[in-house]
C-alpha positions as CSV (number, residue, x, y, z in Angstrom):
1,M,22.4,-4.3,-51.1
2,G,21.9,-7.3,-48.8
3,L,24.4,-5.9,-46.2
4,V,22.6,-2.5,-46.2
5,G,19.3,-4.2,-45.8
6,G,20.6,-6.3,-42.9
7,V,22.0,-3.2,-41.2
8,V,18.7,-1.4,-41.6
9,Y,16.7,-4.4,-40.3
10,G,19.1,-4.6,-37.4
11,G,18.6,-1.0,-36.6
12,Y,14.8,-1.3,-36.9
13,Y,14.8,-4.4,-34.6
14,Y,17.0,-2.6,-32.1
15,Y,14.7,0.4,-32.1
16,K,11.5,-1.7,-31.6
17,D,13.1,-3.8,-28.9
18,T,14.3,-0.7,-27.1
19,Q,10.9,1.0,-27.2
20,A,9.3,-2.2,-25.8
21,R,11.8,-2.3,-23.0
22,I,11.2,1.4,-22.2
23,A,7.4,0.8,-22.1
24,I,7.9,-2.2,-19.7
25,L,10.3,-0.2,-17.5
26,T,7.9,2.8,-17.4
27,E,5.1,0.4,-16.2
28,N,7.3,-1.1,-13.6
29,S,8.4,2.3,-12.4
30,A,4.7,3.3,-11.9
31,K,4.0,0.1,-10.0
32,L,7.0,0.7,-7.8
33,E,5.9,4.2,-7.0
34,V,2.5,2.9,-5.9
35,A,4.1,0.2,-3.8
36,A,6.4,2.7,-2.2
37,Q,3.5,5.0,-1.4
38,T,1.5,2.2,0.1
39,Q,4.4,1.1,2.1
40,K,5.0,4.6,3.5
41,Q,1.3,4.9,4.5
42,T,1.5,1.5,6.2
43,I,4.6,2.5,8.1
44,D,3.0,5.8,9.1
45,T,-0.1,4.0,10.4
46,L,2.0,1.5,12.3
47,V,4.0,4.3,14.0
48,A,0.8,6.1,14.9
49,D,-0.8,2.9,16.3
50,A,2.3,2.2,18.3
51,K,2.2,5.7,19.9
52,K,-1.6,5.2,20.6
53,Y,-1.0,1.8,22.2
54,E,1.8,3.1,24.2
55,K,-0.4,5.8,25.7
56,L,-3.3,3.4,26.3
57,N,-0.9,0.9,28.0
58,S,0.5,3.6,30.2
59,E,-3.1,4.7,31.2
60,L,-4.0,1.1,31.9
61,H,-0.9,0.6,34.0
62,T,-1.7,3.7,36.0
63,K,-5.2,2.4,36.6
64,L,-3.8,-1.0,37.6
65,E,-1.5,0.6,40.2
66,K,-4.4,2.5,41.6
67,A,-6.5,-0.6,41.8
68,N,-3.6,-2.5,43.6
69,D,-3.1,0.4,46.0
70,Y,-6.9,0.4,46.8
71,K,-6.7,-3.1,48.3
């Protein structure tokens, strides 16, 4: 009887432990999804800003050349 009780308890402990791990992994997965989404938005913003600054820099360079030619 003691052996059967030990096996049952072991199975119960394994089940509870597994369920707790699944809950933690589910939470971590949700956090990683949010982090990945935030990272993608940040990268998209940086790329858009780089394009905008490249255009502004080009315009500024053109104006500088015109100003230097004016002298």
